[in-house]
C-alpha positions as CSV (number, residue, x, y, z in Angstrom):
1,M,-7.7,-23.8,-60.5
2,N,-10.9,-21.6,-60.9
3,K,-8.8,-18.6,-60.8
4,K,-6.7,-19.7,-63.7
5,L,-10.0,-20.5,-65.4
6,L,-11.6,-16.9,-64.9
7,I,-8.4,-15.1,-65.8
8,S,-7.8,-17.3,-68.7
9,G,-11.7,-16.6,-70.1
10,A,-11.4,-12.8,-69.3
11,V,-8.4,-13.0,-71.3
12,L,-9.5,-14.8,-74.5
13,G,-13.3,-12.4,-74.2
14,I,-10.8,-9.2,-74.0
15,L,-8.9,-10.8,-77.0
16,G,-11.9,-11.7,-78.7
17,I,-13.9,-8.2,-78.8
18,I,-10.2,-6.6,-80.3
19,L,-9.9,-9.2,-82.6
20,G,-13.8,-8.6,-83.7
21,A,-13.3,-5.3,-84.0
22,F,-10.1,-5.2,-86.3
23,A,-11.8,-7.2,-88.5
24,A,-14.8,-5.0,-88.6
25,H,-12.9,-2.1,-88.7
26,G,-9.0,-2.9,-90.2
27,L,-9.6,-5.5,-91.7
28,K,-12.8,-4.8,-93.7
29,E,-11.4,-3.4,-96.9
30,L,-7.9,-5.4,-97.1
31,I,-9.6,-9.2,-97.3
32,S,-12.3,-10.8,-99.0
33,E,-15.8,-11.1,-97.6
34,A,-15.2,-14.7,-97.2
35,S,-12.1,-14.2,-95.7
36,L,-13.5,-11.7,-93.6
37,Q,-16.3,-14.5,-92.5
38,S,-14.3,-17.3,-91.5
39,F,-12.3,-14.9,-89.4
40,E,-15.5,-13.8,-87.5
41,T,-15.7,-17.6,-87.3
42,G,-12.5,-17.8,-85.2
43,V,-13.5,-15.0,-83.2
44,R,-16.9,-16.1,-82.4
45,Y,-15.4,-19.5,-81.2
46,Q,-12.8,-17.8,-78.9
47,M,-15.6,-16.2,-77.4
48,Y,-17.8,-18.8,-77.3
49,H,-15.1,-20.6,-75.2
50,A,-14.3,-17.5,-73.3
51,F,-17.5,-17.9,-71.7
52,L,-17.2,-21.8,-71.4
53,L,-14.0,-20.8,-69.1
54,L,-15.6,-18.0,-67.3
55,I,-18.9,-20.6,-66.4
56,L,-16.6,-23.7,-65.5
57,G,-14.2,-21.6,-62.9
58,S,-17.7,-20.0,-61.3
59,M,-18.6,-24.0,-61.0
60,H,-17.7,-25.8,-57.7
61,S,-19.7,-29.0,-58.7
62,I,-17.1,-30.1,-61.2
63,P,-14.1,-32.0,-60.2
64,K,-10.4,-29.9,-60.2
65,K,-9.1,-32.7,-62.4
66,S,-11.7,-32.2,-65.1
67,K,-11.5,-28.6,-64.9
68,K,-7.9,-28.7,-65.4
69,S,-8.3,-31.0,-68.4
70,I,-11.3,-29.3,-69.9
71,Y,-8.8,-25.8,-69.3
72,I,-5.8,-27.5,-71.5
73,L,-8.4,-28.4,-74.0
74,T,-10.0,-25.3,-74.5
75,V,-7.0,-23.0,-74.4
76,V,-5.0,-25.3,-77.0
77,G,-8.3,-25.9,-79.0
78,V,-8.7,-22.4,-79.1
79,L,-5.5,-21.1,-80.2
80,F,-5.1,-23.9,-82.9
81,F,-8.9,-23.6,-84.0
82,S,-9.3,-19.5,-83.8
83,G,-5.4,-19.3,-84.3
84,S,-5.1,-20.8,-87.4
85,I,-8.6,-19.5,-88.8
86,Y,-6.9,-16.1,-88.1
87,G,-3.4,-16.8,-90.0
88,L,-5.2,-18.2,-92.7
89,S,-8.1,-15.6,-93.2
90,T,-5.1,-12.9,-93.3
91,N,-2.9,-14.9,-95.4
92,A,-3.0,-12.5,-98.3
93,L,-1.6,-9.7,-96.2
94,T,1.6,-11.3,-94.8
95,P,4.6,-13.1,-96.3
96,V,4.0,-16.2,-94.1
97,N,2.1,-18.8,-95.7
98,F,-0.1,-20.1,-93.2
99,N,-1.3,-22.8,-95.8
100,K,0.7,-25.1,-94.4
101,I,-0.8,-25.1,-90.7
102,A,-4.2,-25.7,-92.1
103,L,-4.6,-29.0,-90.8
104,V,-4.5,-27.5,-87.2
105,T,-7.6,-26.2,-87.7
106,P,-9.8,-29.6,-87.2
107,L,-7.3,-30.4,-84.6
108,G,-8.2,-27.7,-82.9
109,G,-12.0,-28.2,-83.3
110,L,-11.5,-31.9,-82.0
111,L,-9.8,-30.5,-78.9
112,L,-12.9,-28.5,-78.1
113,I,-15.1,-30.9,-78.7
114,G,-13.3,-32.6,-76.4
115,S,-13.4,-30.1,-73.5
116,W,-17.5,-30.0,-74.1
117,V,-17.5,-34.2,-74.0
118,I,-15.5,-33.7,-70.6
119,L,-18.0,-31.1,-69.4
120,L,-21.0,-33.5,-70.6
121,I,-19.7,-36.8,-68.9
122,N,-19.1,-34.6,-65.5
123,F,-22.9,-33.5,-65.8
124,L,-23.9,-37.2,-66.2
125,K,-21.8,-38.3,-63.1
126,L,-24.1,-35.2,-61.1
127,K,-26.1,-36.4,-58.7
128,A,-29.7,-35.5,-59.0
129,D,-31.1,-33.0,-57.3
130,N,-33.8,-33.4,-54.8
């Protein structure tokens, strides 16, 4: 499980950097400032959760079952949240109408929140250091 978390975190991080650079250099002249800011929000949240997976994969105090739940919620949450923001932000550039998936964005956000709640619960269960 730890290897999967670390690899997924690294992949999300790599893609986040690529998408961030693409936004800064390739999209700047093609979409509105508001759309660019939205796209950058998607990148930012993707990067936050890449770090979460990297940290979680390095921890030994969280049970495997919880790590698996956090992993699934995080990956699906990033796909829904950031992915839908990427589509909605670049809607004017494609023939696909991403407005139909706009409700996926808050669902992705709820999944991301859920991953953090599971992490918090596990932290609360830890025995205090002496």
